[in-house]
N, C-alpha and C positions, 0 to 999 in steps of 0.2 A: 360886484367882483365874487367879496372874500364868502357874500352868505350865503351864492350859491355854489362855491367848492365843498364848503363846510358838508351841506347834506351830502354831497359826490363821496366825498369820503366816507363818510358815517355807513352809505349803503354799501363801499366797495370795503370796507369793515365785516359788514353784515354776509354778503357775498362769502368772503375770504373765511370769517368765523363760520358759517353755514358749510361750506367746502371741506373743513379741514374735522368737524362735525361729523360729515359723511365718514372720512375718511377711516375714524376712529373706529365707528360702529361695524363698517368692513373688517377691520382687524380683528374686532370684537366677534363676528359671527364665526370669520373664520377659524378663530382659535378655539369657538363654542364648538363646530363642524367636529364630529368624531373622524380621524385619520383612519386609514387604513391597517387593520389588524391582521398580523401574520401568525400563523399559528408557527405553536412551539412544537416537540415534541415531544413533549409532557399531556399535552394535549389533540394527541393522536395517535390512535391504532393503523397496522397497517396490514395490508392485505396478505392471503396465504400466500408460497411459493407454490408453483405448479410442482409435478412429479420428477418432471424434466432439469428445474433448478433444481431442486434439491438434491439428484441425481449429485450434478453436477458438483454442488456445494461439496458433499459426501468425498467425492474424488480428488477434489484442492484438496482438502483437509487429509484425504489420504497419504497422497503421494507428494505434498510438501513435507510433512509428516516423517514419510520417508528418504524423502531426500536428502532433508537437513540432520537425517540420522547417520545419512552415507557422507555427506561434506566432512561431519564431525570424527567421523572416523577417518577419514580421508586425514582429514592433519593432524591425527593421531599418529598415524602410520608414517609419515613425512617427520614429526616432532621425534621419535624414537631412534631416526637413522639420524638426523640431522643437527639437532640439540649439542650434542657430544664435539661434532664435525667442524659446524659454523654456531659457534654461541651467538655470533651477531642477528641470524635469524630465525634466534627461539620466540624473544618478545614478539617476532611480527608472527611467528607461525602460533603462538597461546592466542595472541589478542585474536585472529581470526577464528583460532577455533572458537574461544570464549565467546564471540556471538552467533557462531555456529552450533551453541547449544543454547543458547537461549531462543534462536530460533525453533529447533527443534522440539524443547520443553511449551512455547508460544503453542503450538499445532498439537503437541500431547493433550493440552489442556483445554485444545478444542473437539478434538477428537472424544475426551468423555465426556465433558458437554452436551453435547451434540450427539452420541452414544451410535459415531461413527465407528464401522470392524476396520481395525488395520491390514495394513498389506498384511498377504498371506508369506510373502518371501523378504520380509526384516530380516530374519535369521542371515539369506543371504546378502542382502545390503552391507552387513557387519563384515562376513569374511570378503566381501567381493572390494568393499570400500577400503579396508587396513590392506590388504594386498595389494591397492591400485597404489595408496599414498606410501606404503612401505618400496614396494616396487620400483618405482619412479624416481625415489630418494636415491635408490644403491644405486642407478644409471649414472644419477649427477644434482647437484644441488637444479641446476638448468632447467632436469626434466621434471623434477618435483615443479619445478615453478610453472612449467610450459602446461603438467598436469591441474594446476590452477586455472590455469587463463581458459584449456577448454571448458573445466568443469562449471565455471564461474559465468562463462560466455552461454553454455545451455541454461542454466537457472535463470542469468536475469531474462534470457531470450520467453521463458519458461512463463516468469512472472509476469511477463509485460502482457502476454497472452491472455495469460488468467484477467489480466486486471482488465482489458477491453472487454470480455465478456460480461466480468462484471459490474460493471460501465451501461455496457448497452445492452445486455438481455436480461435484468432486474427491476424492471419498470413494476412495481404493483398498483394495484390503488390504496388512495391512502383515505382514513374516516377519519370523521373527529367524536366526543368520545359519544354523542347522539345516535352514531352510525351513518350520517350524514356524508356522501361524496365528496373530500375534497377537491378542488384544483392545485395542480404544483405551486400556480404563481398566488397562491395564497398560504402559503410554507417557506420560513425562513429556509433559507437554503443548506445551512448544515441539518434542518429536519425530513428534508426529502427523503434521502434514505432512509433504513431501520438504522439504530443504535448498533446492532449488532453486524449486517453489513458492513458499516460504515469501518468500522473497529477493523473490522478483516480489510476490507481494502487499505487503509493505514496502514496495518502490519505489512501486506506482502508490498506496499510501493517502498516503506522502511530497509526491510527483508531485500530486496530487489537492487535498492542503493547500497548496499555494506555490502554485497554479495560481488558490486560493479569496483567497489573499492576494493576488495580482495582483487579482480583482477588487472587492478591500476599497482598494485604493490606488486604480484609478480611480475609484468613487463618491467618494474623499476630493478627488480631482484634476475634479469638475465635472461628471461624466461625464454626469447627469444633465439637465444644465443645453444639453446636444445640441440642436440643431432641424432636423429633427424627431427625438428622441430615440428615442419607441416603432417610428417604422413605421423607422428607423436597426437597433436593436438587433434588430428579430424579422427585417429582411431578410439582417443580416448570421448570425442562429444559422442564418434555413434553409438559407443556401448552405455553411455548417458544418457539418450534417447531413447535407447532400447528397455532402458531401467525403468524411464520414466513411463514409459508407454505399458509396460508388465504392473508398475506398480499401480497404474489409476483402475486394471481393470484384473488385480487380481490380490 
């Protein structure tokens, strides 16, 4: 019995050793196989935008630059009237205006880099905006806050519309450095869109969120107590939408 069991044990040991060796070889082969490589942005070039896509980008930059200029002057007008009457509002208004100045400077830089024609009604934006800011502030601090609610509601919705277009209508061919078309599945997620377009979308998202933060600040500071709130906000929204339409085209 003992003499028979020894060869059997040796045979089982040999089988286990062979099995372990096979597994080790399989693991080694898998490690030696090249992994699917994803292209990074530095390894790619992007197809040209169509004339319609270029025209829309120019409109985005033109109207956003003009709109942020207007928002800057609205807050300036409010500060001129309210800072001395309601000192506790000055830091809030200054904070919001500083963000608008940053937004405006960002689109100014884009305008220069892309050689986008500025809106021809820019001087009117300054006069109209500071008049709107001072006029509503002279009515009451609540009216000034209602003005902010109306303006930021329109701007936030306008930015959302731009983001939808930029995300859905700017698919261009992608090429490697040898000129071969690359499928999007072969590209890292951050490289599917060009750096310029990615930066523009990120800025618009950030600015939209900051505009909506301004809206919340205005609501927290009694905007809805303005009289007549509905008439005031709807009237200002209509003016803002008309100004956006004009700045995109003129």
